[in-house]
C-alpha positions in Angstrom: -0.1 -0.2 -0.3 1.4 3.4 -0.8 2.6 6.2 2.0 -0.5 8.3 1.3 -2.7 5.3 2.5 -1.0 5.2 5.3 -0.7 8.8 6.2 -4.9 9.1 6.0 -4.7 6.2 8.5 -2.6 8.5 10.9 -4.6 11.5 10.5 -7.8 9.8 11.3 -6.7 7.8 14.4 -4.6 11.1 15.8 -7.7 13.3 15.1 -9.7 11.2 17.4 -6.2 10.9 19.8 -6.3 14.4 19.9 -10.0 14.0 21.7 -9.4 11.3 24.0 -6.2 12.7 25.1 -8.0 16.3 25.8 -10.8 14.2 27.7 -8.4 12.2 29.8 -6.3 15.0 30.8 -9.4 17.1 31.9 -10.9 14.4 33.8 -8.9 11.2 34.5 -5.0 11.9 35.1 -4.3 15.5 36.2 -0.3 15.0 36.4 0.4 15.4 32.6 4.1 14.0 33.3 2.3 10.9 34.9 0.0 10.9 31.7 2.9 11.6 29.4 4.8 8.9 30.8 2.0 5.9 30.7 0.8 6.6 27.6 4.5 6.3 26.0 5.1 3.0 27.9 2.0 1.6 26.9 1.8 2.7 22.9 5.5 1.9 23.2 5.1 -1.8 24.1 2.0 -1.7 21.5 4.0 -0.9 18.7 7.2 -2.6 20.0 5.2 -6.1 20.1 3.6 -5.7 16.7 6.8 -4.5 15.1 8.7 -7.8 16.4 6.2 -10.2 15.2 6.5 -8.2 11.9 10.5 -9.3 11.8 12.0 -6.4 14.2 15.3 -7.5 14.8 19.0 -5.9 16.4 19.5 -3.0 15.1 23.3 -1.9 13.2 22.8 1.7 13.0 21.5 3.8 16.2 22.9 7.2 16.4 19.4 8.0 14.1 16.8 5.1 16.2 18.5 7.2 19.7 17.5 10.4 18.2 13.8 9.2 17.1 13.4 8.2 20.1 14.7 11.2 22.2 12.5 13.2 20.1 9.5 11.3 20.7 9.1 11.1 24.1 10.0 14.8 24.2 7.1 15.1 21.8 4.7 13.1 24.0 5.3 15.1 26.8 5.1 18.5 25.1 2.0 17.0 23.2 0.4 17.0 26.4 1.0 20.4 27.6 0.2 22.2 24.7 -3.2 20.2 25.2 -3.9 20.7 28.3 -3.6 24.7 27.8 -4.6 25.1 24.4 -8.1 24.0 23.0 -8.4 21.5 20.7 -9.3 23.8 17.6 -6.2 26.0 18.6 -3.8 23.0 18.6 -5.4 21.2 15.6 -4.6 23.9 12.8 -1.1 24.3 14.3 0.1 21.0 13.2 0.2 22.6 9.7 2.8 25.2 10.7 4.5 21.6 11.2 4.8 21.3 7.6 6.0 24.7 6.8 8.8 23.8 9.4 9.3 20.1 7.9 10.0 21.9 4.7 12.3 24.0 6.0 14.1 21.3 8.1 14.0 18.8 4.6 15.9 22.2 2.7 18.7 22.3 5.7 19.3 18.5 6.0 18.1 16.3 3.6 19.0 18.4 0.6 15.3 18.8 -0.7 14.4 21.7 -3.0 13.2 25.1 -1.9 12.1 27.8 -3.4 11.1 31.7 -3.1 7.6 30.8 -3.8 7.5 28.1 -1.1 9.0 31.0 1.3 6.0 32.9 0.6 3.4 30.0 0.9 5.2 29.1 4.2 4.8 33.3 5.5 0.8 32.7 4.9 1.0 29.4 6.6 2.3 31.3 9.7 0.1 34.8 9.2 -2.9 32.4 8.7 -1.8 30.1 11.9 -2.4 33.7 13.6 -6.2 33.6 13.0 -6.6 30.2 14.5 -5.9 31.1 18.1 -9.1 34.0 17.8 -11.6 34.1 20.3 -14.5 36.2 21.1 -12.3 39.3 21.5 -10.8 39.3 17.9 -7.2 40.3 19.2 -4.4 39.0 17.4 -2.0 39.1 20.9 -4.1 36.0 21.3 -1.3 34.3 19.2 1.6 35.8 20.9 1.1 34.1 24.3 3.2 31.2 26.1 0.5 28.6 25.3 0.6 29.4 21.6 4.4 29.1 22.0 4.2 25.9 23.8 2.1 24.5 20.8 5.0 26.0 18.2 7.7 24.3 19.8 5.5 21.3 20.1 5.4 21.4 15.8 9.1 22.1 15.8 9.9 18.8 17.8 7.5 17.1 15.8 9.2 18.2 12.3 12.7 17.0 14.2 11.0 14.1 14.7 9.9 13.0 11.6 13.2 13.5 10.0 14.8 11.2 12.7 12.7 9.0 12.0 13.2 8.9 7.9 16.4 8.3 8.8 16.5 5.5 10.9 13.9 3.4 8.6 16.4 4.5 5.8 19.7 3.2 7.6 17.8 -0.2 8.9 14.3 -1.0 8.0 10.9 0.1 9.1 10.1 -2.7 11.6 13.6 -2.6 13.3 13.4 1.1 13.8 10.1 1.1 14.9 10.8 -1.8 17.7 13.6 0.5 19.1 11.9 3.3 18.7 9.1 2.4 20.5 11.4 0.7 23.1 13.7 3.7 24.2 11.3 6.4 24.1 10.3 4.1 26.9 13.1 4.3 28.4 14.4 8.4 27.8 10.2 9.2 29.2 11.0 7.4 32.5 14.4 9.2 32.7 12.9 12.5 32.0 9.8 12.5 33.4 9.7 10.2 36.9 10.8 12.7 39.4 7.6 15.0 38.1 5.3 12.5 38.8 6.7 9.8 41.3 4.2 11.5 44.2 1.4 11.4 42.5 1.4 7.5 41.8 0.2 6.2 44.8 -3.0 8.6 44.4 -3.7 6.8 41.1 -6.4 4.2 40.5 -6.2 1.6 38.2 -9.1 2.1 36.4 -8.0 5.4 36.0 -5.7 3.8 33.4 -8.2 2.3 31.5 -8.6 5.1 28.9 -4.9 5.7 28.9 -5.0 2.0 27.8 -7.5 2.9 24.7 -5.5 5.8 24.0 -2.4 3.7 23.9 -3.8 1.7 20.8 -5.3 4.4 19.0 -1.7 6.2 19.0 0.0 2.9 18.4 -2.2 2.7 15.1 -1.3 6.3 14.5 2.0 6.0 15.0 2.6 2.9 12.9 1.0 4.2 9.9 3.0 7.3 10.1 6.1 5.6 10.3 5.1 3.7 7.5 4.1 6.8 5.5 7.3 8.9 6.4 9.2 5.6 5.4 9.2 7.5 1.8 7.6 9.9 1.9 8.0 13.2 4.5 6.3 16.2 2.9 2.8 15.0 1.6 2.5 12.1 4.5 3.0 15.4 7.2 0.4 17.0 5.2 -2.4 14.8 5.1 -1.0 13.5 9.0 -1.9 17.1 10.0 -5.0 18.1 8.7 -6.9 18.9 11.5 -9.6 16.7 11.6 -9.7 16.4 15.4 -11.3 20.3 15.1 -14.5 19.3 13.2 -15.2 16.7 15.7 -14.4 19.0 18.7 -16.7 21.9 17.1 -19.4 18.8 16.3 -19.1 18.0 20.2 -19.5 22.1 20.9 -22.7 22.0 19.9 -23.8 18.9 21.1 -22.0 19.4 24.5 -20.9 22.6 25.2 -19.4 22.1 28.3 -17.2 19.2 27.5 -14.7 20.6 26.2 -15.0 24.1 24.7 -17.6 26.4 23.8 -17.4 29.7 21.0 -19.4 31.6 18.8 -20.2 30.3 15.4 -18.0 33.6 14.3 -15.1 32.5 16.3 -15.1 29.1 14.6 -15.7 30.2 11.2 -12.4 32.6 11.1 -10.6 29.3 12.4 -12.0 27.1 10.2 -11.1 29.6 7.3 -7.7 30.3 8.9 -7.0 26.4 9.0 -8.6 26.0 5.3 -5.7 28.7 4.3 -3.3 26.7 6.1 -4.0 23.6 4.7 -4.2 24.9 1.5 -0.4 26.4 1.9 0.3 23.0 3.2 -0.4 21.0 0.3 1.3 23.7 -1.8 4.6 22.5 -0.1 4.1 18.6 -0.7 
């Protein structure tokens, strides 16, 4: 199957992942670092088992596997930190900035072509990004906040992660790279996060982790699909995976049950959707 097929699978599962993760972080596991470690643990084990069954073996080249694992662990924690302070309909369109950042990074490190037209489109994507954070006050200052900065930093981490995954697979194989990136990310996540949640472990109930287990399965499917997509195509795969499908879901939820996650006026959502549409258009031009 083509990389585009796997990119669409990843896009759909990641959209669902955002909603479930937001609900768990809001109503179940409040310590973001604890949540991040256990989702990395559960999803890493799911992916490692699947990878081993499908032929993952000992790697003979470790540089990019180690780097990808580090950035996977970092990406998981910064994603949940950003998701905790940003609404889903704000963070979802920001994934299109990841495409622009990835294009810049692939130009710098992978030698992919880059033109003045691409630079202009990247600028358009960033300008449109200003409007995705609009609220009822309609102030452009809403984009220049610490919380948006966290979201942008997460996009940078994701872009770097995508490149390292691509290089790791190129140096080894898809299943071998996935196996070791998954396992090593658990180790790095534990080293990084355990001091920040060890005191909350005793207050956690086993049933609180059921949702994390479900999320791990969803995330595992998404990551396996994304890794497969990045195996042969970073640019277009990033565009498809970055489509803000969770934004559509949360808009429907805001009508059905406004107290569940978020609620804004139709005018606010219209501006956010138009801005997201412009960003998607720009991302498609950069494929």
